[in-house]
PDB file of N, CA, C and O in Angstrom:
ATOM      1  N   MET A   1       0.877  -1.231   0.127  1.00  0.00           N
ATOM      2  CA  MET A   1      -0.036   0.013   0.055  1.00  0.00           C
ATOM      3  C   MET A   1       0.954   1.187   0.007  1.00  0.00           C
ATOM      4  O   MET A   1       1.964   1.289   0.702  1.00  0.00           O
ATOM      5  N   LYS A   2       0.527   2.032  -0.891  1.00  0.00           N
ATOM      6  CA  LYS A   2       1.350   3.174  -1.070  1.00  0.00           C
ATOM      7  C   LYS A   2       0.787   4.571  -0.353  1.00  0.00           C
ATOM      8  O   LYS A   2      -0.351   4.878  -0.708  1.00  0.00           O
ATOM      9  N   THR A   3       1.293   5.268   0.402  1.00  0.00           N
ATOM     10  CA  THR A   3       0.776   6.513   1.039  1.00  0.00           C
ATOM     11  C   THR A   3       1.672   7.623   0.654  1.00  0.00           C
ATOM     12  O   THR A   3       2.896   7.549   0.544  1.00  0.00           O
ATOM     13  N   SER A   4       0.921   8.668   0.460  1.00  0.00           N
ATOM     14  CA  SER A   4       1.390   9.867  -0.211  1.00  0.00           C
ATOM     15  C   SER A   4       2.280  10.571   1.029  1.00  0.00           C
ATOM     16  O   SER A   4       2.283  10.184   2.197  1.00  0.00           O
ATOM     17  N   PHE A   5       2.890  11.488   0.583  1.00  0.00           N
ATOM     18  CA  PHE A   5       3.695  12.359   1.519  1.00  0.00           C
ATOM     19  C   PHE A   5       2.610  13.260   2.320  1.00  0.00           C
ATOM     20  O   PHE A   5       2.676  13.517   3.522  1.00  0.00           O
ATOM     21  N   LYS A   6       1.541  13.715   1.373  1.00  0.00           N
ATOM     22  CA  LYS A   6       0.585  14.556   2.183  1.00  0.00           C
ATOM     23  C   LYS A   6      -0.196  13.917   3.217  1.00  0.00           C
ATOM     24  O   LYS A   6      -0.503  14.474   4.271  1.00  0.00           O
ATOM     25  N   ALA A   7      -0.564  12.543   2.843  1.00  0.00           N
ATOM     26  CA  ALA A   7      -1.368  11.803   3.831  1.00  0.00           C
ATOM     27  C   ALA A   7      -0.581  11.583   5.029  1.00  0.00           C
ATOM     28  O   ALA A   7      -1.227  11.439   6.067  1.00  0.00           O
ATOM     29  N   LEU A   8       0.774  11.523   5.102  1.00  0.00           N
ATOM     30  CA  LEU A   8       1.627  11.107   6.363  1.00  0.00           C
ATOM     31  C   LEU A   8       1.726  12.411   6.957  1.00  0.00           C
ATOM     32  O   LEU A   8       1.716  12.388   8.188  1.00  0.00           O
ATOM     33  N   PHE A   9       1.822  13.567   6.406  1.00  0.00           N
ATOM     34  CA  PHE A   9       1.836  14.853   7.040  1.00  0.00           C
ATOM     35  C   PHE A   9       0.809  15.169   7.682  1.00  0.00           C
ATOM     36  O   PHE A   9       0.869  15.692   8.796  1.00  0.00           O
ATOM     37  N   VAL A  10      -0.521  14.838   6.936  1.00  0.00           N
ATOM     38  CA  VAL A  10      -1.862  15.232   7.705  1.00  0.00           C
ATOM     39  C   VAL A  10      -2.025  14.163   8.998  1.00  0.00           C
ATOM     40  O   VAL A  10      -2.664  14.426  10.017  1.00  0.00           O
ATOM     41  N   ALA A  11      -1.430  13.109   8.783  1.00  0.00           N
ATOM     42  CA  ALA A  11      -1.615  12.179   9.992  1.00  0.00           C
ATOM     43  C   ALA A  11      -0.620  12.577  11.157  1.00  0.00           C
ATOM     44  O   ALA A  11      -0.867  12.445  12.356  1.00  0.00           O
ATOM     45  N   ALA A  12       0.385  13.015  10.682  1.00  0.00           N
ATOM     46  CA  ALA A  12       1.317  13.416  11.817  1.00  0.00           C
ATOM     47  C   ALA A  12       0.769  14.905  12.305  1.00  0.00           C
ATOM     48  O   ALA A  12       1.093  15.156  13.466  1.00  0.00           O
ATOM     49  N   ALA A  13       0.239  15.616  11.849  1.00  0.00           N
ATOM     50  CA  ALA A  13      -0.138  16.895  12.162  1.00  0.00           C
ATOM     51  C   ALA A  13      -1.215  16.593  13.299  1.00  0.00           C
ATOM     52  O   ALA A  13      -1.173  17.046  14.443  1.00  0.00           O
ATOM     53  N   PHE A  14      -2.239  15.701  12.746  1.00  0.00           N
ATOM     54  CA  PHE A  14      -3.203  15.322  13.559  1.00  0.00           C
ATOM     55  C   PHE A  14      -2.936  14.742  15.039  1.00  0.00           C
ATOM     56  O   PHE A  14      -3.420  15.190  16.078  1.00  0.00           O
ATOM     57  N   ALA A  15      -2.040  13.620  14.903  1.00  0.00           N
ATOM     58  CA  ALA A  15      -1.461  13.057  16.069  1.00  0.00           C
ATOM     59  C   ALA A  15      -0.837  14.185  17.031  1.00  0.00           C
ATOM     60  O   ALA A  15      -1.067  14.222  18.240  1.00  0.00           O
ATOM     61  N   THR A  16       0.020  15.144  16.311  1.00  0.00           N
ATOM     62  CA  THR A  16       0.648  16.139  17.202  1.00  0.00           C
ATOM     63  C   THR A  16      -0.610  17.048  17.956  1.00  0.00           C
ATOM     64  O   THR A  16      -0.584  17.312  19.158  1.00  0.00           O
ATOM     65  N   PHE A  17      -1.488  17.389  17.217  1.00  0.00           N
ATOM     66  CA  PHE A  17      -2.734  18.224  17.735  1.00  0.00           C
ATOM     67  C   PHE A  17      -3.378  17.278  18.848  1.00  0.00           C
ATOM     68  O   PHE A  17      -3.638  17.755  19.953  1.00  0.00           O
ATOM     69  N   ALA A  18      -3.621  16.004  18.573  1.00  0.00           N
ATOM     70  CA  ALA A  18      -4.292  15.278  19.486  1.00  0.00           C
ATOM     71  C   ALA A  18      -3.537  15.074  20.857  1.00  0.00           C
ATOM     72  O   ALA A  18      -4.086  15.183  21.954  1.00  0.00           O
ATOM     73  N   THR A  19      -2.135  14.746  20.644  1.00  0.00           N
ATOM     74  CA  THR A  19      -1.411  14.641  21.754  1.00  0.00           C
ATOM     75  C   THR A  19      -1.179  16.019  22.633  1.00  0.00           C
ATOM     76  O   THR A  19      -1.078  16.021  23.860  1.00  0.00           O
ATOM     77  N   THR A  20      -1.112  17.167  21.813  1.00  0.00           N
ATOM     78  CA  THR A  20      -1.122  18.482  22.464  1.00  0.00           C
ATOM     79  C   THR A  20      -2.366  18.565  23.282  1.00  0.00           C
ATOM     80  O   THR A  20      -2.259  18.731  24.497  1.00  0.00           O
ATOM     81  N   SER A  21      -3.554  18.463  22.711  1.00  0.00           N
ATOM     82  CA  SER A  21      -4.697  18.615  23.300  1.00  0.00           C
ATOM     83  C   SER A  21      -4.978  17.968  24.581  1.00  0.00           C
ATOM     84  O   SER A  21      -5.587  18.446  25.538  1.00  0.00           O
ATOM     85  N   CYS A  22      -4.388  16.687  24.447  1.00  0.00           N
ATOM     86  CA  CYS A  22      -4.653  15.675  25.721  1.00  0.00           C
ATOM     87  C   CYS A  22      -3.841  16.091  26.777  1.00  0.00           C
ATOM     88  O   CYS A  22      -4.188  15.942  27.949  1.00  0.00           O
ATOM     89  N   SER A  23      -2.549  16.715  26.372  1.00  0.00           N
ATOM     90  CA  SER A  23      -1.482  16.982  27.112  1.00  0.00           C
ATOM     91  C   SER A  23      -2.026  18.581  27.946  1.00  0.00           C
ATOM     92  O   SER A  23      -1.644  18.924  29.065  1.00  0.00           O
ATOM     93  N   GLU A  24      -2.804  19.222  27.225  1.00  0.00           N
ATOM     94  CA  GLU A  24      -3.156  20.630  27.796  1.00  0.00           C
ATOM     95  C   GLU A  24      -4.237  20.255  28.782  1.00  0.00           C
ATOM     96  O   GLU A  24      -4.158  20.631  29.951  1.00  0.00           O
ATOM     97  N   LYS A  25      -5.324  19.468  28.308  1.00  0.00           N
ATOM     98  CA  LYS A  25      -6.258  18.867  29.364  1.00  0.00           C
ATOM     99  C   LYS A  25      -5.680  18.359  30.739  1.00  0.00           C
ATOM    100  O   LYS A  25      -6.080  18.688  31.856  1.00  0.00           O
ATOM    101  N   THR A  26      -4.673  17.504  30.433  1.00  0.00           N
ATOM    102  CA  THR A  26      -4.195  16.871  31.738  1.00  0.00           C
ATOM    103  C   THR A  26      -3.575  18.022  32.561  1.00  0.00           C
ATOM    104  O   THR A  26      -3.755  18.046  33.778  1.00  0.00           O
ATOM    105  N   GLN A  27      -2.885  18.934  31.967  1.00  0.00           N
ATOM    106  CA  GLN A  27      -2.277  19.968  32.708  1.00  0.00           C
ATOM    107  C   GLN A  27      -3.348  20.750  33.237  1.00  0.00           C
ATOM    108  O   GLN A  27      -3.170  21.190  34.373  1.00  0.00           O
ATOM    109  N   GLU A  28      -4.416  21.017  32.665  1.00  0.00           N
ATOM    110  CA  GLU A  28      -5.521  21.956  33.377  1.00  0.00           C
ATOM    111  C   GLU A  28      -6.074  20.982  34.530  1.00  0.00           C
ATOM    112  O   GLU A  28      -6.358  21.471  35.624  1.00  0.00           O
ATOM    113  N   ASN A  29      -6.207  19.804  34.325  1.00  0.00           N
ATOM    114  CA  ASN A  29      -6.834  19.042  35.393  1.00  0.00           C
ATOM    115  C   ASN A  29      -5.770  18.996  36.552  1.00  0.00           C
ATOM    116  O   ASN A  29      -6.209  19.175  37.689  1.00  0.00           O
ATOM    117  N   ALA A  30      -4.341  18.765  36.386  1.00  0.00           N
ATOM    118  CA  ALA A  30      -3.499  18.578  37.260  1.00  0.00           C
ATOM    119  C   ALA A  30      -3.475  20.206  38.211  1.00  0.00           C
ATOM    120  O   ALA A  30      -3.383  20.320  39.433  1.00  0.00           O
ATOM    121  N   GLU A  31      -3.577  21.190  37.302  1.00  0.00           N
ATOM    122  CA  GLU A  31      -3.668  22.528  38.173  1.00  0.00           C
ATOM    123  C   GLU A  31      -4.879  22.827  38.840  1.00  0.00           C
ATOM    124  O   GLU A  31      -4.876  23.583  39.812  1.00  0.00           O
ATOM    125  N   ALA A  32      -6.028  22.250  38.363  1.00  0.00           N
ATOM    126  CA  ALA A  32      -7.180  22.455  39.045  1.00  0.00           C
ATOM    127  C   ALA A  32      -6.908  21.698  40.471  1.00  0.00           C
ATOM    128  O   ALA A  32      -7.055  22.268  41.552  1.00  0.00           O
ATOM    129  N   THR A  33      -6.476  20.288  40.322  1.00  0.00           N
ATOM    130  CA  THR A  33      -6.506  19.534  41.466  1.00  0.00           C
ATOM    131  C   THR A  33      -5.387  20.196  42.385  1.00  0.00           C
ATOM    132  O   THR A  33      -5.504  19.999  43.594  1.00  0.00           O
ATOM    133  N   ALA A  34      -4.377  20.917  41.962  1.00  0.00           N
ATOM    134  CA  ALA A  34      -3.445  21.267  42.778  1.00  0.00           C
ATOM    135  C   ALA A  34      -3.996  22.568  43.420  1.00  0.00           C
ATOM    136  O   ALA A  34      -3.687  22.823  44.584  1.00  0.00           O
ATOM    137  N   GLU A  35      -4.756  23.355  42.751  1.00  0.00           N
ATOM    138  CA  GLU A  35      -5.340  24.543  43.338  1.00  0.00           C
ATOM    139  C   GLU A  35      -6.292  24.126  44.365  1.00  0.00           C
ATOM    140  O   GLU A  35      -6.309  24.716  45.446  1.00  0.00           O
ATOM    141  N   SER A  36      -7.171  23.054  44.088  1.00  0.00           N
ATOM    142  CA  SER A  36      -7.990  22.539  45.144  1.00  0.00           C
ATOM    143  C   SER A  36      -7.434  22.192  46.435  1.00  0.00           C
ATOM    144  O   SER A  36      -7.895  22.547  47.521  1.00  0.00           O
ATOM    145  N   ALA A  37      -6.318  21.408  46.223  1.00  0.00           N
ATOM    146  CA  ALA A  37      -5.497  20.950  47.495  1.00  0.00           C
ATOM    147  C   ALA A  37      -4.981  21.950  48.298  1.00  0.00           C
ATOM    148  O   ALA A  37      -4.878  21.848  49.520  1.00  0.00           O
ATOM    149  N   ALA A  38      -4.602  23.068  47.541  1.00  0.00           N
ATOM    150  CA  ALA A  38      -4.090  24.051  48.224  1.00  0.00           C
ATOM    151  C   ALA A  38      -5.024  24.891  49.031  1.00  0.00           C
ATOM    152  O   ALA A  38      -4.718  25.373  50.121  1.00  0.00           O
ATOM    153  N   THR A  39      -6.358  25.066  48.352  1.00  0.00           N
ATOM    154  CA  THR A  39      -7.334  25.647  49.118  1.00  0.00           C
ATOM    155  C   THR A  39      -7.707  24.958  50.223  1.00  0.00           C
ATOM    156  O   THR A  39      -7.920  25.543  51.285  1.00  0.00           O
ATOM    157  N   ASP A  40      -7.819  23.701  50.092  1.00  0.00           N
ATOM    158  CA  ASP A  40      -8.200  22.842  51.193  1.00  0.00           C
ATOM    159  C   ASP A  40      -7.437  22.824  52.299  1.00  0.00           C
ATOM    160  O   ASP A  40      -7.967  22.804  53.410  1.00  0.00           O
ATOM    161  N   ALA A  41      -5.851  22.829  52.110  1.00  0.00           N
ATOM    162  CA  ALA A  41      -4.826  22.990  53.085  1.00  0.00           C
ATOM    163  C   ALA A  41      -5.064  24.343  53.852  1.00  0.00           C
ATOM    164  O   ALA A  41      -5.103  24.410  55.080  1.00  0.00           O
ATOM    165  N   ALA A  42      -5.230  25.481  52.952  1.00  0.00           N
ATOM    166  CA  ALA A  42      -5.399  26.715  53.711  1.00  0.00           C
ATOM    167  C   ALA A  42      -6.652  26.618  54.828  1.00  0.00           C
ATOM    168  O   ALA A  42      -6.540  26.886  56.024  1.00  0.00           O
ATOM    169  N   ASN A  43      -7.792  26.199  54.191  1.00  0.00           N
ATOM    170  CA  ASN A  43      -8.906  26.185  54.933  1.00  0.00           C
ATOM    171  C   ASN A  43      -8.625  25.301  56.253  1.00  0.00           C
ATOM    172  O   ASN A  43      -8.910  25.772  57.354  1.00  0.00           O
ATOM    173  N   ASN A  44      -8.092  24.078  56.137  1.00  0.00           N
ATOM    174  CA  ASN A  44      -7.610  23.266  57.417  1.00  0.00           C
ATOM    175  C   ASN A  44      -6.702  24.009  58.246  1.00  0.00           C
ATOM    176  O   ASN A  44      -6.845  23.841  59.457  1.00  0.00           O
ATOM    177  N   THR A  45      -5.871  24.732  57.892  1.00  0.00           N
ATOM    178  CA  THR A  45      -5.000  25.574  58.808  1.00  0.00           C
ATOM    179  C   THR A  45      -5.802  26.464  59.505  1.00  0.00           C
ATOM    180  O   THR A  45      -5.925  26.546  60.727  1.00  0.00           O
ATOM    181  N   GLU A  46      -6.429  27.237  58.500  1.00  0.00           N
ATOM    182  CA  GLU A  46      -7.298  28.393  59.144  1.00  0.00           C
ATOM    183  C   GLU A  46      -8.201  27.725  60.381  1.00  0.00           C
ATOM    184  O   GLU A  46      -8.109  28.241  61.495  1.00  0.00           O
ATOM    185  N   ASN A  47      -8.968  26.715  60.201  1.00  0.00           N
ATOM    186  CA  ASN A  47      -9.682  25.835  61.045  1.00  0.00           C
ATOM    187  C   ASN A  47      -9.006  25.551  62.123  1.00  0.00           C
ATOM    188  O   ASN A  47      -9.550  25.812  63.196  1.00  0.00           O
ATOM    189  N   ALA A  48      -7.758  24.993  62.125  1.00  0.00           N
ATOM    190  CA  ALA A  48      -7.021  24.581  63.132  1.00  0.00           C
ATOM    191  C   ALA A  48      -6.437  25.758  64.180  1.00  0.00           C
ATOM    192  O   ALA A  48      -6.232  25.659  65.390  1.00  0.00           O
ATOM    193  N   VAL A  49      -6.248  26.863  63.323  1.00  0.00           N
ATOM    194  CA  VAL A  49      -5.834  28.022  64.197  1.00  0.00           C
ATOM    195  C   VAL A  49      -7.140  28.634  64.951  1.00  0.00           C
ATOM    196  O   VAL A  49      -7.047  29.184  66.049  1.00  0.00           O
ATOM    197  N   ASP A  50      -8.217  28.500  64.334  1.00  0.00           N
ATOM    198  CA  ASP A  50      -9.384  28.951  65.027  1.00  0.00           C
ATOM    199  C   ASP A  50      -9.770  27.961  66.235  1.00  0.00           C
ATOM    200  O   ASP A  50     -10.068  28.507  67.297  1.00  0.00           O
ATOM    201  N   ASN A  51      -9.790  26.694  66.179  1.00  0.00           N
ATOM    202  CA  ASN A  51      -9.818  25.764  67.158  1.00  0.00           C
ATOM    203  C   ASN A  51      -8.800  26.104  68.387  1.00  0.00           C
ATOM    204  O   ASN A  51      -9.154  26.236  69.558  1.00  0.00           O
ATOM    205  N   ALA A  52      -7.708  26.199  67.984  1.00  0.00           N
ATOM    206  CA  ALA A  52      -6.549  26.500  68.984  1.00  0.00           C
ATOM    207  C   ALA A  52      -6.901  27.676  69.701  1.00  0.00           C
ATOM    208  O   ALA A  52      -6.879  27.656  70.931  1.00  0.00           O
ATOM    209  N   ALA A  53      -7.244  28.771  69.029  1.00  0.00           N
ATOM    210  CA  ALA A  53      -7.650  30.104  69.719  1.00  0.00           C
ATOM    211  C   ALA A  53      -8.689  29.803  70.871  1.00  0.00           C
ATOM    212  O   ALA A  53      -8.515  30.097  72.054  1.00  0.00           O
ATOM    213  N   GLU A  54      -9.696  29.228  70.389  1.00  0.00           N
ATOM    214  CA  GLU A  54     -10.726  28.779  71.068  1.00  0.00           C
ATOM    215  C   GLU A  54     -10.470  27.975  72.229  1.00  0.00           C
ATOM    216  O   GLU A  54     -10.971  28.198  73.331  1.00  0.00           O
ATOM    217  N   ALA A  55      -9.683  27.040  71.964  1.00  0.00           N
ATOM    218  CA  ALA A  55      -9.254  26.067  73.057  1.00  0.00           C
ATOM    219  C   ALA A  55      -8.384  26.697  74.162  1.00  0.00           C
ATOM    220  O   ALA A  55      -8.366  26.276  75.318  1.00  0.00           O
ATOM    221  N   THR A  56      -7.621  27.806  73.684  1.00  0.00           N
ATOM    222  CA  THR A  56      -6.851  28.693  74.637  1.00  0.00           C
ATOM    223  C   THR A  56      -7.510  29.535  75.504  1.00  0.00           C
ATOM    224  O   THR A  56      -7.247  29.732  76.691  1.00  0.00           O
ATOM    225  N   SER A  57      -8.530  30.099  74.724  1.00  0.00           N
ATOM    226  CA  SER A  57      -9.565  31.100  75.438  1.00  0.00           C
ATOM    227  C   SER A  57     -10.381  30.340  76.645  1.00  0.00           C
ATOM    228  O   SER A  57     -10.520  30.777  77.787  1.00  0.00           O
ATOM    229  N   ASN A  58     -10.874  29.132  76.140  1.00  0.00           N
ATOM    230  CA  ASN A  58     -11.463  28.378  77.245  1.00  0.00           C
ATOM    231  C   ASN A  58     -10.644  27.865  78.260  1.00  0.00           C
ATOM    232  O   ASN A  58     -11.155  27.780  79.377  1.00  0.00           O
ATOM    233  N   ALA A  59      -9.457  27.495  78.107  1.00  0.00           N
ATOM    234  CA  ALA A  59      -8.531  27.136  79.076  1.00  0.00           C
ATOM    235  C   ALA A  59      -8.248  28.265  80.004  1.00  0.00           C
ATOM    236  O   ALA A  59      -8.071  28.062  81.205  1.00  0.00           O
ATOM    237  N   ALA A  60      -8.196  29.568  79.419  1.00  0.00           N
ATOM    238  CA  ALA A  60      -7.846  30.693  80.230  1.00  0.00           C
ATOM    239  C   ALA A  60      -8.987  31.053  81.347  1.00  0.00           C
ATOM    240  O   ALA A  60      -8.841  31.441  82.506  1.00  0.00           O
ATOM    241  N   GLY A  61     -10.211  30.781  80.568  1.00  0.00           N
ATOM    242  CA  GLY A  61     -11.471  30.959  81.403  1.00  0.00           C
ATOM    243  C   GLY A  61     -11.599  30.116  82.645  1.00  0.00           C
ATOM    244  O   GLY A  61     -12.025  30.471  83.744  1.00  0.00           O
ATOM    245  N   GLU A  62     -11.113  28.827  82.237  1.00  0.00           N
ATOM    246  CA  GLU A  62     -11.273  27.809  83.254  1.00  0.00           C
ATOM    247  C   GLU A  62     -10.159  27.910  84.518  1.00  0.00           C
ATOM    248  O   GLU A  62     -10.295  27.493  85.668  1.00  0.00           O
ATOM    249  N   VAL A  63      -9.012  28.604  83.911  1.00  0.00           N
ATOM    250  CA  VAL A  63      -8.012  28.848  85.129  1.00  0.00           C
ATOM    251  C   VAL A  63      -8.522  30.067  85.890  1.00  0.00           C
ATOM    252  O   VAL A  63      -8.288  30.184  87.093  1.00  0.00           O
ATOM    253  N   LYS A  64      -9.187  30.940  85.233  1.00  0.00           N
ATOM    254  CA  LYS A  64      -9.698  32.224  86.107  1.00  0.00           C
ATOM    255  C   LYS A  64     -10.890  31.688  86.904  1.00  0.00           C
ATOM    256  O   LYS A  64     -11.128  32.325  87.930  1.00  0.00           O
ATOM    257  N   ALA A  65     -11.497  30.895  86.702  1.00  0.00           N
ATOM    258  CA  ALA A  65     -12.593  30.491  87.594  1.00  0.00           C
ATOM    259  C   ALA A  65     -12.096  29.647  88.649  1.00  0.00           C
ATOM    260  O   ALA A  65     -12.532  29.793  89.791  1.00  0.00           O
ATOM    261  N   ASP A  66     -11.109  28.658  88.344  1.00  0.00           N
ATOM    262  CA  ASP A  66     -10.355  27.803  89.491  1.00  0.00           C
ATOM    263  C   ASP A  66      -9.656  28.748  90.380  1.00  0.00           C
ATOM    264  O   ASP A  66      -9.540  28.419  91.561  1.00  0.00           O
ATOM    265  N   MET A  67      -9.060  30.139  89.893  1.00  0.00           N
ATOM    266  CA  MET A  67      -8.318  30.916  90.770  1.00  0.00           C
ATOM    267  C   MET A  67      -9.209  32.000  91.263  1.00  0.00           C
ATOM    268  O   MET A  67      -8.624  32.933  91.813  1.00  0.00           O
ATOM    269  N   ALA A  68     -10.352  32.061  91.190  1.00  0.00           N
ATOM    270  CA  ALA A  68     -11.245  33.066  91.789  1.00  0.00           C
ATOM    271  C   ALA A  68     -11.467  32.592  93.415  1.00  0.00           C
ATOM    272  O   ALA A  68     -11.656  31.471  93.888  1.00  0.00           O
ATOM    273  N   PRO A  69     -11.368  33.850  94.024  1.00  0.00           N
ATOM    274  CA  PRO A  69     -11.540  33.543  95.503  1.00  0.00           C
ATOM    275  C   PRO A  69     -12.857  33.060  95.809  1.00  0.00           C
ATOM    276  O   PRO A  69     -13.879  33.344  95.183  1.00  0.00           O
ATOM    277  N   GLU A  70     -12.761  32.256  96.884  1.00  0.00           N
ATOM    278  CA  GLU A  70     -13.940  31.733  97.426  1.00  0.00           C
ATOM    279  C   GLU A  70     -14.234  32.184  98.895  1.00  0.00           C
ATOM    280  O   GLU A  70     -13.374  32.662  99.635  1.00  0.00           O
ATOM    281  N   ALA A  71     -15.636  31.965  99.259  1.00  0.00           N
ATOM    282  CA  ALA A  71     -15.798  32.508 100.756  1.00  0.00           C
ATOM    283  C   ALA A  71     -14.994  31.687 101.509  1.00  0.00           C
ATOM    284  O   ALA A  71     -14.836  30.481 101.321  1.00  0.00           O
ATOM    285  N   GLY A  72     -14.462  32.397 102.410  1.00  0.00           N
ATOM    286  CA  GLY A  72     -13.607  31.740 103.711  1.00  0.00           C
ATOM    287  C   GLY A  72     -12.045  31.746 103.222  1.00  0.00           C
ATOM    288  O   GLY A  72     -11.169  31.350 103.990  1.00  0.00           O
ATOM    289  N   ASP A  73     -11.749  32.202 101.942  1.00  0.00           N
ATOM    290  CA  ASP A  73     -10.288  32.155 101.802  1.00  0.00           C
ATOM    291  C   ASP A  73      -9.475  33.388 102.593  1.00  0.00           C
ATOM    292  O   ASP A  73      -9.836  34.554 102.436  1.00  0.00           O
ATOM    293  N   THR A  74      -8.530  33.091 103.316  1.00  0.00           N
ATOM    294  CA  THR A  74      -7.815  33.841 103.930  1.00  0.00           C
ATOM    295  C   THR A  74      -6.542  33.977 103.653  1.00  0.00           C
ATOM    296  O   THR A  74      -5.808  34.721 104.304  1.00  0.00           O
ATOM    297  N   ALA A  75      -6.149  33.262 102.647  1.00  0.00           N
ATOM    298  CA  ALA A  75      -4.739  33.502 102.083  1.00  0.00           C
ATOM    299  C   ALA A  75      -4.395  34.679 101.241  1.00  0.00           C
ATOM    300  O   ALA A  75      -5.182  35.183 100.441  1.00  0.00           O
ATOM    301  N   VAL A  76      -3.089  35.124 101.475  1.00  0.00           N
ATOM    302  CA  VAL A  76      -2.813  36.467 100.809  1.00  0.00           C
ATOM    303  C   VAL A  76      -1.490  35.950 100.047  1.00  0.00           C
ATOM    304  O   VAL A  76      -0.498  35.398 100.524  1.00  0.00           O
ATOM    305  N   VAL A  77      -1.814  36.333  98.589  1.00  0.00           N
ATOM    306  CA  VAL A  77      -0.573  36.057  97.715  1.00  0.00           C
ATOM    307  C   VAL A  77       0.324  37.281  97.552  1.00  0.00           C
ATOM    308  O   VAL A  77      -0.068  38.368  97.127  1.00  0.00           O
ATOM    309  N   GLN A  78       1.402  37.030  97.884  1.00  0.00           N
ATOM    310  CA  GLN A  78       2.480  38.192  97.465  1.00  0.00           C
ATOM    311  C   GLN A  78       3.527  37.722  96.438  1.00  0.00           C
ATOM    312  O   GLN A  78       4.095  36.632  96.494  1.00  0.00           O
ATOM    313  N   ASN A  79       3.711  38.618  95.537  1.00  0.00           N
ATOM    314  CA  ASN A  79       4.543  38.337  94.304  1.00  0.00           C
ATOM    315  C   ASN A  79       6.042  38.799  94.637  1.00  0.00           C
ATOM    316  O   ASN A  79       6.566  39.771  94.092  1.00  0.00           O
ATOM    317  N   LYS A  80       6.655  38.014  95.568  1.00  0.00           N
ATOM    318  CA  LYS A  80       8.046  38.453  95.785  1.00  0.00           C
ATOM    319  C   LYS A  80       8.812  37.109  96.082  1.00  0.00           C
ATOM    320  O   LYS A  80       8.199  36.105  96.443  1.00  0.00           O
ATOM    321  N   GLU A  81      10.240  37.135  95.907  1.00  0.00           N
ATOM    322  CA  GLU A  81      11.013  35.890  96.172  1.00  0.00           C
ATOM    323  C   GLU A  81      11.073  35.693  97.536  1.00  0.00           C
ATOM    324  O   GLU A  81      11.007  36.510  98.454  1.00  0.00           O
ATOM    325  N   ALA A  82      11.225  34.337  97.544  1.00  0.00           N
ATOM    326  CA  ALA A  82      11.205  33.749  98.957  1.00  0.00           C
ATOM    327  C   ALA A  82      12.587  33.338  99.629  1.00  0.00           C
ATOM    328  O   ALA A  82      12.746  32.756 100.702  1.00  0.00           O
ATOM    329  N   ASP A  83      13.477  33.756  98.791  1.00  0.00           N
ATOM    330  CA  ASP A  83      14.986  33.581  99.131  1.00  0.00           C
ATOM    331  C   ASP A  83      15.232  32.079  99.691  1.00  0.00           C
ATOM    332  O   ASP A  83      15.797  31.767 100.740  1.00  0.00           O
ATOM    333  N   LYS A  84      14.633  31.197  98.669  1.00  0.00           N
ATOM    334  CA  LYS A  84      14.790  29.717  98.911  1.00  0.00           C
ATOM    335  C   LYS A  84      14.266  29.219 100.278  1.00  0.00           C
ATOM    336  O   LYS A  84      14.560  28.101 100.701  1.00  0.00           O
ATOM    337  N   LEU A  85      13.598  29.958 100.856  1.00  0.00           N
ATOM    338  CA  LEU A  85      12.654  29.450 101.825  1.00  0.00           C
ATOM    339  C   LEU A  85      11.323  29.797 101.893  1.00  0.00           C
ATOM    340  O   LEU A  85      10.921  30.810 101.320  1.00  0.00           O
ATOM    341  N   VAL A  86      10.523  29.014 102.581  1.00  0.00           N
ATOM    342  CA  VAL A  86       9.259  29.357 102.522  1.00  0.00           C
ATOM    343  C   VAL A  86       8.768  29.707 104.031  1.00  0.00           C
ATOM    344  O   VAL A  86       8.782  28.961 105.010  1.00  0.00           O
ATOM    345  N   GLU A  87       8.353  30.980 103.944  1.00  0.00           N
ATOM    346  CA  GLU A  87       8.069  31.503 105.385  1.00  0.00           C
ATOM    347  C   GLU A  87       6.747  31.224 105.674  1.00  0.00           C
ATOM    348  O   GLU A  87       5.850  31.366 104.843  1.00  0.00           O
ATOM    349  N   GLU A  88       6.538  30.754 107.039  1.00  0.00           N
ATOM    350  CA  GLU A  88       5.352  30.671 107.501  1.00  0.00           C
ATOM    351  C   GLU A  88       4.871  31.758 108.351  1.00  0.00           C
ATOM    352  O   GLU A  88       5.656  32.404 109.046  1.00  0.00           O
ATOM    353  N   THR A  89       3.713  31.971 108.329  1.00  0.00           N
ATOM    354  CA  THR A  89       3.147  32.969 109.208  1.00  0.00           C
ATOM    355  C   THR A  89       2.580  32.316 110.505  1.00  0.00           C
ATOM    356  O   THR A  89       1.997  31.233 110.536  1.00  0.00           O
ATOM    357  N   PRO A  90       2.829  33.119 111.560  1.00  0.00           N
ATOM    358  CA  PRO A  90       2.254  32.509 112.823  1.00  0.00           C
ATOM    359  C   PRO A  90       0.773  32.649 112.868  1.00  0.00           C
ATOM    360  O   PRO A  90       0.251  33.651 112.380  1.00  0.00           O
ATOM    361  N   LYS A  91       0.009  31.641 113.461  1.00  0.00           N
ATOM    362  CA  LYS A  91      -1.251  31.731 113.619  1.00  0.00           C
ATOM    363  C   LYS A  91      -1.644  32.900 114.584  1.00  0.00           C
ATOM    364  O   LYS A  91      -0.882  33.163 115.514  1.00  0.00           O
ATOM    365  N   GLN A  92      -2.808  33.619 114.404  1.00  0.00           N
ATOM    366  CA  GLN A  92      -3.276  34.623 115.220  1.00  0.00           C
ATOM    367  C   GLN A  92      -4.470  34.196 116.217  1.00  0.00           C
ATOM    368  O   GLN A  92      -4.957  35.023 116.987  1.00  0.00           O
TER     369      GLN A  92
END
């Protein structure tokens, strides 16, 4: 079977076009997938930061509630160094 140069040229051109079209579509899909993954990662990071901030706020609130003075408390806290000794106050 004899094929002409023109027929081979057309076949080669079509094959190149088909390959390029498929490659472009594959690249577009890859870019869309990468963009989607980046968006998901950003959203997950933002959610993690929000959750950490909320947990910190809740923990701080719990500490304040635990440290609140209660009826009958007579202890006085002084912010000073104890010179490596714990001083006891005499009973009155």
